N, C-alpha and C positions, 0 to 999 in steps of 0.2 A: 587167611583173614576171615573172620566170621561174618555171616550175612546180617546186615542191620535189622533190628526188630521192627516189624510193621504192625501197628494196632489193627486187630481184625476189622475187615471192611464194614462200614456202617456204624462204627463205634468210636467214641473218643474217651480217653482216659483223663481223669482229673487227679492230680497228685500234689500233696503238700508234705513237707518234711519238718520233723522236730529234731534238731541237731543238739546233742548234749556235749558241751565243751568243758572238759575238765581244766579248771583254771590252774595256772602254774604257781600257786602259792605254796610256800614251804610248810605251812601249817593249815589245819582244816578251817572251814568257814566259821565255826562257832567254838572251836577249842584250839589249844596249843599243840595237839598231837601231830606227829609228823605225817607228811604225805608221800614220803619216799617210796618208790615202787620196788617190789621184790623182797620186802621183809617177810620173816616167818609169819604164818597165819596167826591172826588174832593177837599180834604184839603191838599194834599201833591204833587201838581203839580205846580211848580213855572213858572215864565216867560220864563226861558230857556227851560224847558220841553215842553212848549206850542209853542215855536218858535216865540214869540212876536217880533215886530220890534225893532231893536237896541240891542238885546241880543247876547252874544257870548258864545259858549260852551267851557268848560275847562275840559280836560280829567282827569279822576280819576286815579291816579297812582296805587292805590290798585287793581283796576280792571285789569290793565296791569300785575301786579305782580301775580294775581291769574291765568290769562291766561297762563303766562309763566310757572307757577307751574304745571298746567295741562299738558302743552306740554312736559315738562321734564318727567312727570310720564308715558306718553305713548311713550316715546322715539322719539318724533317728532322733526322736524326741527323748530327752532325758527328763524324767519326772522329778520335780523338786521334792516330792513326798511319795514314798512307796512303803508298802506294809508287808511284813512276813506273816504267812499263814501256816496253819497246821493242816496237812493233807493226810487224812486218816485212812489207813488200810492195814491189813494184817498179812504179813508175809514173813517167812522164817529169817530172811536177811535184814529185816527192819525191826530191831529189838524194841524200839520205843513204841511201836504200833502207829507211828505217824512220821511224816517227813516234813521238815521245815522248808517251805517253798514260798512262792508269791503267786497270787491268783488275780484278783481284780485290779490291783495297783502295783504293777511291776516297775522295776527301776528303769528299763529301756522300753520305749514305746515304738510306734510305727517307723520303719525305715525301709531301705531297699538295697539290693545287691545286683549288680550287672554281671551277667554270666556269659562267657564265650562258649558257643555251641560247636559241636563237631563239624557242622557245615560251614563254619567261618562266620556265621551270623552272631549277633548278641541279643540277649533277652534280659530284661529287667524283672527281677522277682521281688514282689512286695514281702516285707517281713512284718509280721503282726506285732511281735513283742520279743523281748529277751529278758528272762527273769532269773534271779539268783535262787539257788536251792542247794541243799545238801544231798550228796549221793547216798545210796543205800549200800549195804554190804554185798557180798557176792556168794551165790550158791555154786558149789563145786560138785559136779555130777560124775566126775570120772576118777576121783581119788580113792574111793572105797567101793568095792563091788556091792551093788544092790542098795547103796546108801548115798545120801546127799550130805556133803559137808558144808559148813558155813564159815566163811572168812570175813570178819568184820573190819579188816584193816581199811577198806575203802569207805566205810561208814563215816559220814561227816565231811568228806572231801568236797571242796567248793566246785559247783557246777554252774555254768551259764546255759540255760536252755533257750535255743533260738527257734522260734516258731514261724514258719512261712505261711503266706496265704496259698490257697490251692491253685497256683499260677502255672504249675508245670504240667506238661501234656504227654511227655514220653519218658521212658526209662533213661534214655541218653541225656535228656535235659536234667533229670533228677541227679544223675551221677555227676554231670558238669557243675551243677549248683553245689553239691557236696564237696567237690574238688576245689571250687573257688572259695568256699567257706574254710576249707582246710588250709589253703594258702594264706587267707586273710588273717586267721588267728595266729599263724606263725609269724607273719609280717609284724603283727602287733606285739608279739612276744608274750601273749597271754596264755598260750597252750603249746606244748611241744608237738602236738599233732600225731603222736605215736598211736596208730590205729591198732597195732597188735597188742599193745598194753592197755587198750581201752580208753586212751586219753580223749578220743572222740568217738561217739556212737550216734547212730541215727535211727529214728523211727519213721516209717513211711506210711502215710495215710493215702489209701488208693481207692478210687471208685471209678465206675464206667457209666457212660450215658450214651444214648443214640446221638450220632454226629449231627450237629446243627441245632441241638436243643441246649437250653441253659439251666434246666433243673438238675440239681446235683443228685446223683444216685447214692445208695447206701454205701458206706465206706468200711473198710477194714484197716487195721493198723498192724504193720509188720514191725516187730520189735528188735532192737539191739543189733543193728547191722553196722559192722565196723570195717567194711571193705567197699571200695568203689564198685568193683566188679560184682560182688555179692548183692549190693544194693540194686544195681541194674538188673541182674538176673532175677532177683526176688520180685521186683515190680513187673518184669516181663511175664513171669509165671502167674502172678496174681491177676494181671489184666486178662490173660487167656482163661484162667480159671473162672473169673467172674462172668466173662462174656459167654463161655460155654454153659455155665450154670443158668444164666438168664435165658439163653436161647433154647435150653432144654426144658424150660418151664419152671425152674427153681427160683429162689429168692436169696439175694445176698444178705447175710446176717451181719449186724454190727458186732465185730469181735476182734480180739487180739490174736495175731498169728505169729508163728516163728518160722524162719526160713531154714531149711536143711540143705546146705550146699552139696552134700554128697548125693542126695536124691534129686536135687534141683526142684524142690517143691516147698510150698508153705503149708503149715499144719495149724489147725485151730488150737489155741492155748486156753482161752477163757472168753466169756462174753465181755464185750467192751463196756467199761464203766462210764457213766456220765459224771459231770462235775458234782452233781448233787450227792452221788454215791460216796464221795470222798469227805463229805461234811466239813468243808473248809471253814475255818474261823480264824481270826487274828491270833497269832501266838501271844499269850499273855506275858511271856518272859522277855519279849523283845519290843522295844520302843519302835515307832515308825522311823524309817530311814529318811533323813532330811539332807538334801544335797544342795549346796549353795552354788551360785554362779562362779564364785572365786574358786571353788573346788573343780568345777567343770573346766574353767580356763586353765587351771594348773595341769589338768590331765591333757587338755588339748595341746599344750606346749610340748608334750612328750610324744605326740604322734609322729611316727616315722613317715618317710615317703611311701605312699600307698601304691598298690600294684598299678592302678590306672595311671597315676602320675608318672610312674617309672616307665610304663609302656610308651607314654607320650614322649618322654625324654629320650628313650632309645630311638624312637622314630625321628623326632625333630632335631635332636642334637647329635646323635651318633649316626643318623642316616640309615638305620636298619629298616628292612621291609616290615610290614605289619605282622606277617607270620612269625618272623624271627623275634620281634619285640614281644609278642604274646607268649611264645614258647618259652623264652628265657625268663620272663617275669612270673610265670605260673608258680614257681617254687622259689621262695626267698633265698634258700641256700644256693640254688643254681644261679640266680641273679647276682648274688655276691661273688661267686666264683668267676662268672663271666666278666664282671667289672674288673676284677683283679687281673684277669688274663688280658683284657683289652688295654688296661693301663700299662701292663708290663710289655706288651707287644707293640703298642702304638697303632694297632689296626683293629678297629671294632668289628668289621665285617669278617675278617679272617678268624678273629677270636670266636665270633658267633658260629661260624662254620665248623670249627674244631670242637667246640663245646657241644653243639647239637649233633655232630657227626661222630667222629672217632671216639671222643670221650664218652658220649652217651651210650654208644654201642658197647664199649668195653665195660662200662658200669652195669649195663643190662645183662651181659654175658656172665659177669661175676656176681650178679645179684647184690651189688653194693650201692650204698648211697653216695652222693657226691662228697659228703663230709668224710667218707672213708677212702676217697680216691688216692691211690699211691702216686699219682701225677699231680704235683702241686700247681696252683695257678702261676707261680713264678717260673716253674719249669716249662709249662706249656707256652707261656709268654715268650720265653727265650727261644723255644723251638720255632715259633712263628716268626721271630726276628731273623732266624737263620734262613727261613724261606724268603723273607723280604730282602735280605742282603745277598741273596743268591749263593749262600754257602752250600745249601742243599736244595734239591728239587722237592716239589710237593709229594712226589711219589716216594722218594727216599725218606722224607719226613715221617711217613707212616712207619718205616722201619725203626727210626729213632724213637717214635712214640711207644712202640711195642717194647723196646729196650727200657725206656723210662718206666713203663708199667711194671716191668719185671724187676726193677730196682738195680739196673746195670750201671748206674752212675748219672752224672749230670749230662746235659745236652752236648756240650763241646767235647767232653771226654769220650762220649759214645761215638760222635762223628769222627774223631781222630783215630780212636782205637779200631774202628771198623772200616776205616778208609772210605768214608761216605762223602767226603768233600766233593762238591760239584766241579767238573772240569770246565773252567771258564777261560782258560788260556786260549785266546783267539787263534794264535799261531798254531798251537798243537792241534786244536779242534779242526782248523782249516786243512791241515795236512791229512787228518783222518778222513775228512769229507772227500777230499780230492782222491784219496786212495780208494775209497769205497766206490766213487763214481767211475774211476778208471777200471775197477775190477768187474763192473756190471754194465757193459755197453748195451746189452739187449734191453735192460730196464730203462736205461737212459733214453734209448730210441723211443720206447713206449711213452715215456713221460713227455718227451718233446713232440710226440704225435697227438698229444691231448689227453692221455690217460692219467689224470691227476691222482688217482688212487695209488699209483705206483710210488708216489712221494712217501707214503707211509713205509714202504719197503726200505728206502734209504735211511729213514729215521731209525727204524729197527736195527739195521746193520751197524750204524754208528753207536747206538745205545748198547748193542751187544759188545762191540769192541771196547767201550768205556765202562762196561759193567753197570750200565744205567746211570752213570754219573755225568754225562754231558749236559751242559746248560741247555734246556729245551729251546729257549728263545734264540740263543745264539746259534744253536744247531739248525733250527728252521731257517733263520736268515741266511746262514752260510750255504745251506743246501739250495735254497732258491737262487742264490747268486751264482753258484757253480753250475747248477743244472741249466740255468738260463743263458749261460755263455757258451760259445762254440768251442 
């Protein structure tokens, strides 16, 4: 386990994140071009995405609906009127020379997100705004030796950029915020959250200041982080770099930096632009976006049970501990799987233990998501039922789980085929207990002389004789009864 990062003594970090959420619309934000991932390069960029002469953008209503849904989930202000602007800059993957975005009048205003921290505490992070915009294309640096390729398939894809206030103080807090945001957009169904495919990306604004002061230091922006671990490591490195620079007499420059995970370092990319450098102005091809209360109410009616409400239900209705409730609701796919297991088994706590324990460990070893689990919720629920009705012991249940994972059949078939049914015949078990006691008079004398640890010896002997299939509770009760008698 790695040592937790500690900000250099005498300093405090100030961190704000800009999270880019790729909205799960089937077509782009201003055109009908497909957003499907994995198409051949430059086959899904139409004339509108490229800004060719004579074309006009048409706003995708579903993107607006998703933005409003997010705003409602974070308790944000939904602006009745918002405006699309042109953000002007020149880069090879931006063929129009500008990006359609929102600047002074975004669709979603101030809100907040409560984040569970690694130490078990919670922190509320203020969200400044969330605005709609189109994505740029993608520069490909590793396809052609010495050259950079441009893939414009992503150009025009609908994005929701979520900007936080600089409320975060540690890299771990920043990673926890990004994780919570990742879970929320998947709960809402507005983004698939696939970090590897770039469905969510994050820019981190980082500065340092002497501890106890309130004046903000100069900040840098680390671009395009699409991993929780890389986000945390990038911020750790940048904090140490800035502190070392200042303490050696240098000055932090406002600039954009890239993180290199192989070298675990950030490198300067370009000087950081200010808003004036982008020459924002309202897009003349797009009317202001007007959102009615009726539209907001319609979207509100589609909100699912949000993570906070689900955690509370798991605690108050299912009786789960706080830790279990938080762990299980962090990922909506995990929460759905757990609920199906709890329903099938009739025991929420045992279902939580198995999902958080054996199943989670198996998924981690195989590097699989819960959606790809070879053990279905129904199968795991049946397995827990067999523990509850004492068909098998908890120990033997792990053997059944391994067989389920390997695709060896259903629960009952595995139990019968492998002879794993628990020995619960009190008469047969009592005969075994009496035989073991009779065969070990020395250990019996030790136990009756007060050496309680010898009890485990007798349990082991009976378990060995039954190949681990003795009902543990019955066995313990019978042993105590026989050993306690003369």
